[in-house]
C-alpha positions in Angstrom: 166.6 28.8 75.1 165.9 30.4 77.9 164.4 34.2 76.4 166.6 36.6 78.9 164.2 40.0 78.8 166.8 41.9 81.5 171.0 42.0 82.9 169.0 40.8 86.3 166.8 37.4 84.4 171.1 36.2 83.9 171.9 33.8 86.8 174.9 34.6 86.9 174.2 38.2 87.4 171.0 38.2 89.6 172.7 38.4 92.7 174.9 41.6 92.1 173.5 45.3 92.2 172.7 47.2 89.5 175.6 49.3 89.3 177.4 46.1 89.3 175.6 44.5 86.9 176.4 47.1 85.0 179.7 47.9 85.3 180.4 44.0 84.3 178.0 43.6 81.5 179.6 46.2 79.6 182.7 44.5 80.7 182.3 41.7 78.9 179.8 42.6 75.9 182.9 44.6 74.3 184.4 40.7 73.8 180.7 39.4 72.0 181.6 41.8 69.3 184.7 39.7 68.1 181.9 36.8 67.1 179.9 36.6 63.8 176.7 36.0 65.9 176.4 39.1 67.3 177.0 41.0 64.3 174.4 39.2 62.7 172.4 40.1 65.8 172.5 43.5 64.5 171.9 43.8 61.0 169.1 41.4 61.5 168.0 43.6 64.2 168.5 46.4 61.2 166.6 44.6 58.5 163.5 43.3 60.6 163.6 47.4 61.0 163.4 48.2 57.4 160.8 45.4 56.3 158.8 47.0 58.8 158.8 50.0 57.8 158.4 48.9 54.2 154.9 46.2 55.5 153.9 49.2 57.5 153.6 51.9 55.0 151.1 49.4 52.8 149.7 50.4 55.6 150.4 53.6 56.5 152.4 53.7 59.2 155.5 53.2 58.3 157.2 54.6 61.6 155.3 52.0 63.8 155.9 49.1 61.5 160.0 49.7 61.8 159.2 49.4 65.2 157.5 46.4 65.9 160.6 45.4 63.0 162.7 46.5 65.4 161.7 45.8 68.7 161.2 42.0 66.9 164.8 42.6 65.6 166.0 43.7 68.9 165.4 40.8 71.1 167.2 38.7 68.1 170.3 40.3 68.9 169.7 40.3 73.2 169.6 37.2 73.4 172.9 36.7 71.1 174.0 39.0 72.8 173.7 37.6 76.2 174.6 34.1 74.9 177.9 34.9 73.5 179.0 37.1 77.1 177.5 34.6 79.2 179.9 32.0 77.4 182.5 34.7 78.9 181.5 35.4 82.1 181.5 32.0 82.9 185.1 31.6 81.3 186.2 34.5 83.5 184.8 32.7 86.8 186.7 30.2 86.4 190.2 31.0 86.3 190.6 30.8 82.2 189.8 33.7 79.2 188.8 33.0 76.0 
């Protein structure tokens, strides 16, 4: 499974301008929140941030720990979001609405 770091790295959106890419992804992103995978990724982001805060607090830097945990959790959340958004986008391109 490839990791998409930016919207430009998503194959279906890579040829579009920045404004068009953001507009299309925003429309599809709303649909992705209908699925449990998106919510689980968001929950995982907050849990990892909390764990990072506790571990960082043990080392004297809770904010840095929370930032690292939130960054890892955010990456997981964004990948789940992109996976679902690509399914919706492909369905729109084919002409059927999921």
